[in-house]
KEFI-193421 format. One record per residue (C-alpha): residue in one letter; x, y, z. Coordinates in steps of 0.25 Angstrom, whole numbers, plus 5000, padded with zeros to 4 digits. Layout:
<recs>
AXYZ
...
</recs>
This chain:
<recs>
M524848514756
K525948604752
S527148594761
I527648714767
D528848734777
N528948824790
S529448944783
E528348944772
L527348924784
L527849044791
Q527749124778
I526249084777
I526049134791
A526749264789
R525749294778
D524649284788
E523249214786
D522549214773
S521549134765
S522449014765
H523149024779
Q522449024792
F523249034806
K522748964819
A523548964832
D522748844836
V521448774832
T520548704842
N519148704835
E518848604824
L517648684818
S518448814817
T519648744811
A518748674802
Q518148804797
E519548854794
M519848734786
I518548744779
A518748884774
F520148844768
S519448724761
N518348804755
T519248914750
I520748894745
G521348804756
G522348844766
M523148824778
L522748834793
L524048864801
I523848814815
G524848864826
V524949004819
S524249124826
D523449234819
D524549324819
G525449234812
S526349184824
I526549034826
S525848994839
G526248854837
L525648714840
T526048604848
R526148454844
V524848434853
D524148554846
I524548484832
N523948354836
R522648424841
I522548514829
N522748394819
N521548324826
L520748454825
I521048484810
S520648334807
N519348344814
A519048474808
A519348434794
S518448304795
Q517348344805
Q517148494804
I517248514789
K516348454778
P516748404769
S518048364777
I519448414773
N520848364774
P521748464779
L523248444780
T524148484791
R525648514793
N526348554805
Y527548654806
S528448674818
F528948814822
A529648864835
E528248914840
G527648774838
L526948694827
V526048754816
M525048664809
V524648694795
V523348644790
H523148634775
I521748644770
Q521548624755
T520448694747
G519348594747
F518748524735
S517348494742
K516948634745
P516248694753
Y516848644766
M516048674778
D516148654793
R515248564801
N514148674802
G514048684787
V514848814787
I515748844774
W516948924777
V517848994767
K519149084769
N518949234769
G520349284768
A521049234780
D519749204787
K518649114785
R517149134783
K515849064781
A515449044766
T514049104765
S513949144750
R513149044742
E513949064730
E515249044738
I514748914743
Q514248864730
R515648894724
M516248794734
Y515248684730
Q515648724716
S517048704718
S516848564724
G515948524712
L514748514720
L513948634714
H514148704701
G513648844698
D512948804685
E512048704693
V511448814701
L509948824699
V509348944693
P507948974701
R506748994692
M507448944679
T506848814674
A506848734661
D505848844656
N506948934656
I507748854646
D507848914632
E507448784624
K507948834611
V509348854617
F509248724625
S508848644612
V510048694604
F510948644615
Y510248514617
R510448474603
K511948514603
Q512148444616
F511348314614
G511048304599
E509548294601
E508448394601
F507948444615
E506548444610
E506548304606
Q506848254621
D505848184629
L506248264642
P505648404645
L506648514645
H506748534660
Q507148384661
I508248394651
I508748514657
E508848444671
N509448324665
M510548414659
D510848474673
L510348604669
S509248614680
R508748544693
N507348524697
G506848614686
T507748734689
L508848774679
N510248784684
I511248894680
A511848804669
G510448774663
A510048924664
L511348974657
L511348864646
F509848874642
G509048974650
K508249084646
N508349224652
T509349174662
V509749314665
Y508549334674
R508949214683
L510449214681
P510749364680
V512249354684
F512549244675
I512849334663
I514049394655
K514249544657
C515049614646
V515649754647
H516549824638
Y517449934644
P518250034635
S519550024643
I520349924651
E519549954664
I518149924670
S517250044671
D515850054677
D515350164668
N516250154656
Y516050034647
I515750014632
D514649914633
S514149794641
E513249674639
D512649564648
Y512449424642
S511549334649
G510749204645
T511349074642
I512749044642
K512749054627
D512049184627
M513149244637
F514249184629
D513749234615
G513449374621
S514749394628
L515549344617
K514949434607
Y515149554617
I516649524617
L516749504602
R516149644599
N517049704609
I518349644606
R519449714598
R519649664584
I520949674575
Q520949684560
N522149594559
G522249614544
Q520749614540
G520049724533
V519549844539
N518149804537
S518349674545
L517949654559
G519349614563
E519849504571
L519549484586
E520749534594
I520549414604
P519949284598
K518449254600
I518749114606
V519449184618
F518149244622
E517249124619
E518149034628
L518149144639
I516649174639
T516349024639
N517248994650
A516649104658
I515249054656
I515548914658
H516448924670
R515949044678
D515549024692
Y514049024692
F513949034707
V514549174706
S513349274703
S514149364693
P514149374678
I515349344668
R515949474664
I516649514651
M517349644651
V517949704639
F519049804640
S519949874630
N521049784633
R520449654638
F519149564640
E518849514654
I517949394656
I517549384670
N517049254676
P516249234689
G517049134697
H518549104698
L519148984693
P518548864701
N519248774711
N520748764708
L520748814694
T521848914690
I522049004678
S523248914674
N522248794675
I521248854665
K522348894656
S522748754655
G521348704652
N520948654666
S519448684670
N518448664681
I517048644678
R516248744686
N514948734679
P514848594673
I513448604668
L513748724659
T515048664655
S514348534651
F513448614641
A514348724637
T514948654625
R513648664618
I513348804620
L514748884622
P516048874615
Y516548784627
R517348664626
G517648634641
L518848564645
G519448694650
T519948734637
G519248864635
I520348954642
R521448884634
R520748904621
A520549054624
L522049064628
K522448994615
A521649094607
Y522149214615
S523149214626
N522949354631
I521949304642
E522149324657
F521349244667
I521049294681
N520549194692
D520049294702
R519649214715
D519449334724
N518349384715
N517849254710
M518049274695
F518849224683
K519249324673
A519849304659
V520449434653
V520749434638
H521749544635
Y521849604621
P523149584614
Q523449724615
I523049804627
V522349944624
E522850054633
L521850164635
</recs>
């Protein structure tokens, strides 16, 4: 718990309520207090300031109030919240009376819910019930209880596996021929965690599936080339959608970038193709990172946008849990899709261990990363060495 003094607490109060700070003149109901703490635990954590009115004035508490509220907080945290949490309290003395600050950390066992099974999250300074399936799934994901690549794809079975593609992979992965195995394909697929009860999951479909676009129409890569530095709805040079397996999407989108990238002669003859102004490995790493680490609970495609001064690779889902841009530049990683990750080294130029971003930056430093939590996306912006002014 971060220690703050009275003056710092007054500054927090002066800034009014927000997603991390909630004011209460008093609390008397265990369930409603639990719901406030649940909302903090399921979101970014925060502070419940008791003894402060909604208008920011200090109403104050007595020592008797403090004793009563401590018992209420303890009971609410252990009896009204599932799984239970461990809030920390600290009391501050002012002329108007005491103020209790209850510190609630963001939880590691999300989603937290009240005794009625209702999941609460912060919505600005207020709280609301979590009702979106994707939102609840992401909470399970952050706790490591569920992963997007494990979600089953209705009406996709082992019959939808491209056996030729699977056979090549099997030989690389296990050093044996798939056709020589005693087990049938559907059993091998299930043993590899690529299906359950005969139904393929997202990992199985995207690794080896046929005609996946009909069952997973949003899990594609959309590429658009704009003539200037701005997005235009009706003025673009060309666009392509790449679907199929992750290898199909990787190959198609990389070729799209390479045919739209600027080249320089760099001393070569006029009949040469010239050298890429940005190294190829940069896009190999960033596209692979997007495919492997995107949030498959978000129903949105990966987007690659080519502008006259930059490339943007936009990934559905912000960085998971407590990862930051500084972390990933240092090589830290969080495995969001463990099944895809485990097989990717045999299919894509992926080495794991959180080294992809570092390799891209080592090859070319003019890359900007944007972790947009509000819009739930992660963006890699690759700028050209020289900006073209139009």
